[in-house]
Backbone as CSV, one residue per row, in Angstrom:
resi,resn,N_x,N_y,N_z,CA_x,CA_y,CA_z,C_x,C_y,C_z
1,MET,12.219,-18.534,-8.294,12.220,-18.053,-6.930,10.841,-17.494,-6.549
2,PHE,10.224,-16.747,-7.471,8.901,-16.201,-7.212,7.888,-16.913,-8.102
3,LYS,6.648,-16.899,-7.682,5.595,-17.555,-8.455,5.423,-16.886,-9.807
4,LYS,5.023,-17.694,-10.778,4.754,-17.171,-12.113,3.622,-16.138,-12.017
5,GLY,3.829,-15.012,-12.654,2.841,-13.942,-12.612,3.072,-12.942,-11.496
6,SER,4.014,-13.228,-10.579,4.329,-12.298,-9.500,4.963,-11.044,-10.086
7,ARG,4.736,-9.896,-9.459,5.355,-8.674,-9.962,6.874,-8.706,-9.766
8,TYR,7.394,-9.662,-8.992,8.825,-9.834,-8.778,9.402,-10.964,-9.628
9,GLU,8.596,-11.573,-10.484,9.017,-12.734,-11.268,10.322,-12.491,-12.040
10,LYS,10.502,-11.308,-12.594,11.681,-11.027,-13.412,12.775,-10.280,-12.654
11,ALA,12.626,-10.120,-11.346,13.652,-9.443,-10.550,14.911,-10.312,-10.513
12,ARG,16.060,-9.693,-10.691,17.329,-10.426,-10.706,17.909,-10.533,-9.307
13,THR,18.641,-11.620,-9.086,19.345,-11.775,-7.812,20.663,-11.008,-7.900
14,PHE,21.310,-10.787,-6.764,22.616,-10.145,-6.751,23.657,-11.137,-7.237
15,ASP,24.628,-10.645,-7.986,25.674,-11.505,-8.520,26.705,-11.818,-7.438
16,PRO,27.250,-13.052,-7.430,28.294,-13.389,-6.462,29.588,-12.633,-6.766
17,ASP,30.457,-12.526,-5.754,31.778,-11.924,-5.949,32.617,-12.812,-6.860
18,ALA,33.794,-12.334,-7.223,34.698,-13.089,-8.092,35.051,-14.454,-7.503
19,ASP,35.105,-14.539,-6.162,35.443,-15.822,-5.523,34.222,-16.734,-5.374
20,GLY,33.080,-16.274,-5.848,31.866,-17.094,-5.808,31.022,-16.911,-4.559
21,SER,31.485,-16.100,-3.619,30.702,-15.895,-2.400,29.572,-14.895,-2.662
22,VAL,28.457,-15.128,-2.008,27.295,-14.255,-2.163,27.364,-13.177,-1.095
23,VAL,27.436,-11.922,-1.531,27.536,-10.789,-0.606,26.173,-10.483,-0.001
24,LEU,25.162,-10.497,-0.841,23.820,-10.176,-0.376,22.861,-11.216,-0.933
25,ASN,22.204,-11.926,-0.069,21.264,-12.962,-0.475,19.882,-12.318,-0.612
26,GLY,19.537,-11.930,-1.809,18.250,-11.268,-2.040,18.093,-10.959,-3.504
27,VAL,17.148,-10.093,-3.819,16.914,-9.717,-5.213,17.079,-8.219,-5.381
28,ARG,17.436,-7.853,-6.594,17.566,-6.434,-6.935,16.174,-5.814,-7.024
29,PRO,16.087,-4.503,-6.919,14.770,-3.871,-7.080,14.194,-4.199,-8.448
30,ARG,12.885,-4.364,-8.498,12.251,-4.661,-9.772,12.061,-3.381,-10.556
31,LYS,12.051,-3.506,-11.861,11.824,-2.345,-12.720,10.343,-2.000,-12.697
32,ILE,10.060,-0.736,-12.561,8.678,-0.266,-12.555,8.479,0.589,-13.791
33,GLY,7.633,0.137,-14.675,7.349,0.885,-15.897,6.382,2.023,-15.628
34,LYS,6.261,2.879,-16.592,5.313,3.982,-16.486,3.890,3.441,-16.445
35,ALA,3.117,3.949,-15.543,1.707,3.564,-15.472,0.943,4.376,-16.511
36,THR,0.020,3.727,-17.185,-0.760,4.442,-18.192,-2.188,4.606,-17.710
37,GLY,-2.805,5.663,-18.134,-4.180,5.930,-17.736,-4.286,6.162,-16.246
38,MET,-4.270,7.384,-15.842,-4.265,7.724,-14.416,-5.543,8.440,-14.004
39,VAL,-5.900,8.235,-12.759,-6.998,8.948,-12.121,-6.370,9.770,-11.002
40,MET,-6.739,11.015,-10.902,-6.235,11.845,-9.808,-7.197,11.698,-8.636
41,HIS,-6.655,11.396,-7.460,-7.468,11.169,-6.266,-7.016,12.139,-5.178
42,THR,-7.944,12.845,-4.588,-7.640,13.737,-3.478,-7.792,12.960,-2.174
43,VAL,-6.728,12.930,-1.391,-6.702,12.169,-0.141,-7.640,12.812,0.880
44,LYS,-8.472,11.959,1.485,-9.421,12.417,2.514,-9.068,11.798,3.863
45,ALA,-9.547,12.408,4.932,-9.275,11.915,6.284,-9.794,10.489,6.450
46,GLY,-9.011,9.656,7.086,-9.435,8.296,7.410,-9.254,7.284,6.296
47,GLU,-8.750,7.708,5.124,-8.566,6.746,4.045,-7.376,5.844,4.328
48,ARG,-7.446,4.641,3.772,-6.344,3.679,3.854,-6.015,3.233,2.444
49,ILE,-4.756,2.952,2.208,-4.336,2.605,0.855,-4.960,1.294,0.386
50,ASP,-5.177,0.345,1.297,-5.815,-0.912,0.885,-7.283,-0.688,0.529
51,LEU,-7.935,0.241,1.211,-9.330,0.536,0.891,-9.446,1.297,-0.435
52,LEU,-8.447,2.127,-0.747,-8.431,2.777,-2.059,-8.268,1.733,-3.156
53,ALA,-7.400,0.763,-2.930,-7.212,-0.315,-3.906,-8.513,-1.092,-4.088
54,HIS,-9.213,-1.334,-3.004,-10.487,-2.044,-3.109,-11.503,-1.211,-3.906
55,HIS,-11.515,0.084,-3.643,-12.449,0.971,-4.345,-12.167,1.012,-5.850
56,TYR,-10.889,1.198,-6.216,-10.545,1.374,-7.626,-10.372,0.065,-8.391
57,TYR,-9.960,-1.011,-7.698,-9.657,-2.272,-8.385,-10.514,-3.443,-7.926
58,ASN,-11.346,-3.217,-6.915,-12.137,-4.295,-6.316,-11.239,-5.403,-5.769
59,ASP,-10.034,-5.034,-5.336,-9.075,-5.981,-4.774,-8.113,-5.206,-3.878
60,ASP,-8.258,-5.348,-2.572,-7.426,-4.576,-1.647,-5.958,-4.983,-1.681
61,ARG,-5.635,-6.118,-2.282,-4.241,-6.571,-2.363,-3.461,-5.845,-3.450
62,LEU,-4.119,-5.024,-4.258,-3.438,-4.291,-5.331,-2.988,-2.895,-4.899
63,TRP,-2.861,-2.685,-3.597,-2.406,-1.391,-3.066,-1.048,-0.994,-3.640
64,TRP,-0.219,-1.982,-3.953,1.126,-1.707,-4.462,1.094,-0.981,-5.806
65,ARG,0.012,-1.127,-6.585,-0.078,-0.401,-7.859,-0.139,1.115,-7.605
66,ILE,-0.818,1.491,-6.524,-0.914,2.914,-6.165,0.456,3.416,-5.719
67,VAL,1.166,2.609,-4.942,2.512,2.993,-4.499,3.438,3.152,-5.709
68,ASP,3.394,2.203,-6.647,4.236,2.281,-7.841,3.963,3.540,-8.658
69,ALA,2.730,3.994,-8.690,2.359,5.166,-9.486,2.748,6.483,-8.809
70,ASN,3.161,6.413,-7.558,3.546,7.605,-6.805,4.955,7.422,-6.250
71,PRO,5.979,7.417,-7.130,7.347,7.089,-6.694,7.964,8.094,-5.732
72,GLU,7.349,9.244,-5.560,7.899,10.214,-4.609,7.727,9.757,-3.165
73,PHE,6.906,8.736,-2.966,6.711,8.173,-1.628,7.506,6.886,-1.509
74,PHE,8.376,6.821,-0.534,9.225,5.643,-0.349,8.436,4.465,0.203
75,TYR,7.451,4.751,1.016,6.683,3.734,1.719,5.198,4.009,1.513
76,GLY,4.426,2.975,1.250,3.006,3.140,0.971,2.233,3.833,2.074
77,GLY,2.629,3.606,3.323,1.954,4.244,4.446,2.110,5.753,4.457
78,ASN,3.117,6.257,3.753,3.337,7.703,3.705,2.329,8.419,2.821
79,ILE,1.651,7.673,1.950,0.694,8.298,1.037,-0.565,8.722,1.786
80,ILE,-1.026,7.893,2.692,-2.278,8.150,3.394,-1.958,8.512,4.852
81,THR,-1.643,9.764,5.062,-1.385,10.268,6.416,-2.182,11.552,6.610
82,LYS,-2.283,11.979,7.859,-3.016,13.211,8.157,-2.396,14.402,7.416
83,GLU,-1.065,14.399,7.299,-0.386,15.495,6.610,-0.705,15.521,5.118
84,MET,-1.053,14.364,4.542,-1.338,14.278,3.112,-2.782,14.643,2.772
85,GLU,-3.614,14.822,3.787,-5.023,15.146,3.550,-5.136,16.360,2.633
86,GLY,-5.917,16.222,1.566,-6.101,17.290,0.585,-5.123,17.222,-0.573
87,SER,-4.081,16.401,-0.440,-3.111,16.236,-1.529,-3.690,15.337,-2.614
88,VAL,-3.156,15.476,-3.798,-3.600,14.662,-4.930,-2.559,13.578,-5.198
89,ILE,-3.034,12.326,-5.289,-2.173,11.206,-5.657,-2.700,10.610,-6.958
90,MET,-1.857,9.852,-7.622,-2.222,9.235,-8.886,-2.645,7.785,-8.652
91,ILE,-3.724,7.392,-9.284,-4.230,6.024,-9.210,-4.227,5.471,-10.640
92,PRO,-3.412,4.432,-10.934,-3.474,3.875,-12.283,-4.813,3.227,-12.536
93,LYS,-5.312,3.358,-13.753,-6.590,2.716,-14.091,-6.426,1.214,-14.023
94,ALA,-7.523,0.544,-13.707,-7.505,-0.915,-13.638,-7.237,-1.480,-15.011
95,LYS,-6.496,-2.578,-15.055,-6.225,-3.233,-16.331,-7.506,-3.849,-16.851
96,GLU,-7.707,-3.730,-18.119,-8.947,-4.225,-18.723,-8.793,-5.635,-19.221
């Protein structure tokens, strides 16, 4: 269902009911393992999560790694807000 190497590659689909009908056509949440090697980052005014990903990983598409490392935030946009200015978030180190 997902491309090889996708972070959703091993996500399971929902099981059909006993009569074989599919209740929910989608995938279950993927398991998120503990991130190792963290950098503490203090949020500054005007920052964006994609720009943080570019800064730390040289790839703005890896913003989801920052979201995964901060599970107290339901949505990635909640990490970089005016209210969060001065707060510390965790940034997983880039894979070597």
